[in-house]
C-alpha positions in Angstrom: 50.7 -98.7 -31.8 51.5 -95.0 -31.0 53.7 -95.4 -27.2 54.9 -91.7 -27.6 58.3 -92.9 -28.6 59.9 -91.2 -32.0 58.8 -93.6 -35.0 61.6 -96.3 -36.5 60.7 -95.5 -40.1 58.5 -92.9 -41.8 57.2 -93.9 -44.8 56.3 -91.1 -47.6 53.6 -91.7 -50.2 53.2 -89.5 -52.9 49.3 -89.5 -54.1 47.8 -87.9 -57.0 43.7 -88.7 -57.0 44.0 -92.0 -55.6 41.0 -92.1 -53.4 40.9 -96.0 -54.6 43.5 -97.0 -53.6 44.8 -95.1 -50.5 42.7 -96.8 -47.7 44.2 -100.2 -48.6 47.4 -99.2 -49.0 47.4 -97.4 -45.4 45.6 -100.5 -44.0 48.4 -102.8 -45.6 51.1 -100.8 -43.8 49.3 -100.9 -40.6 48.8 -104.4 -40.7 52.6 -105.2 -42.1 54.7 -103.1 -40.4 56.0 -104.3 -36.9 57.8 -101.5 -35.7 57.2 -97.6 -34.5 56.0 -95.6 -38.1 54.5 -92.9 -39.6 53.3 -92.2 -42.7 53.3 -88.7 -44.3 50.6 -88.9 -47.4 52.4 -86.0 -49.4 49.8 -84.2 -51.8 50.4 -81.2 -54.4 46.9 -79.5 -54.2 44.1 -79.2 -51.9 41.6 -80.5 -54.6 43.3 -84.1 -54.3 40.6 -86.7 -54.2 42.9 -88.3 -51.7 42.8 -85.9 -49.1 39.0 -86.9 -48.0 39.5 -90.3 -47.5 42.8 -89.9 -45.7 40.9 -87.5 -43.2 38.0 -90.1 -42.6 40.9 -92.7 -41.7 42.9 -90.7 -39.6 41.0 -91.0 -36.3 41.9 -94.3 -36.8 45.3 -94.3 -37.8 47.3 -91.7 -36.1 50.6 -92.3 -37.6 49.3 -91.3 -41.0 49.7 -87.6 -41.7 49.0 -84.8 -44.7 51.7 -83.1 -46.1 51.4 -80.7 -48.6 54.0 -80.3 -50.9 54.7 -76.4 -51.7 58.1 -76.6 -53.7 57.0 -78.1 -56.4 57.6 -81.2 -58.7 
């Protein structure tokens, strides 16, 4: 879907240990959203169990980026 242009919309997904739900959520966004988009998966700590799943999906989903929240809740 990437054309090199800026995305029309950015989704921000805060996560906390969501390894079972994140893949379905990301795939649903990929299928349902018809405009150029990006997805920021925001996590608070490096041990979050969501991260390995997202990292595994990133080669297939270049619109997905991980972003660590360093500002606190």
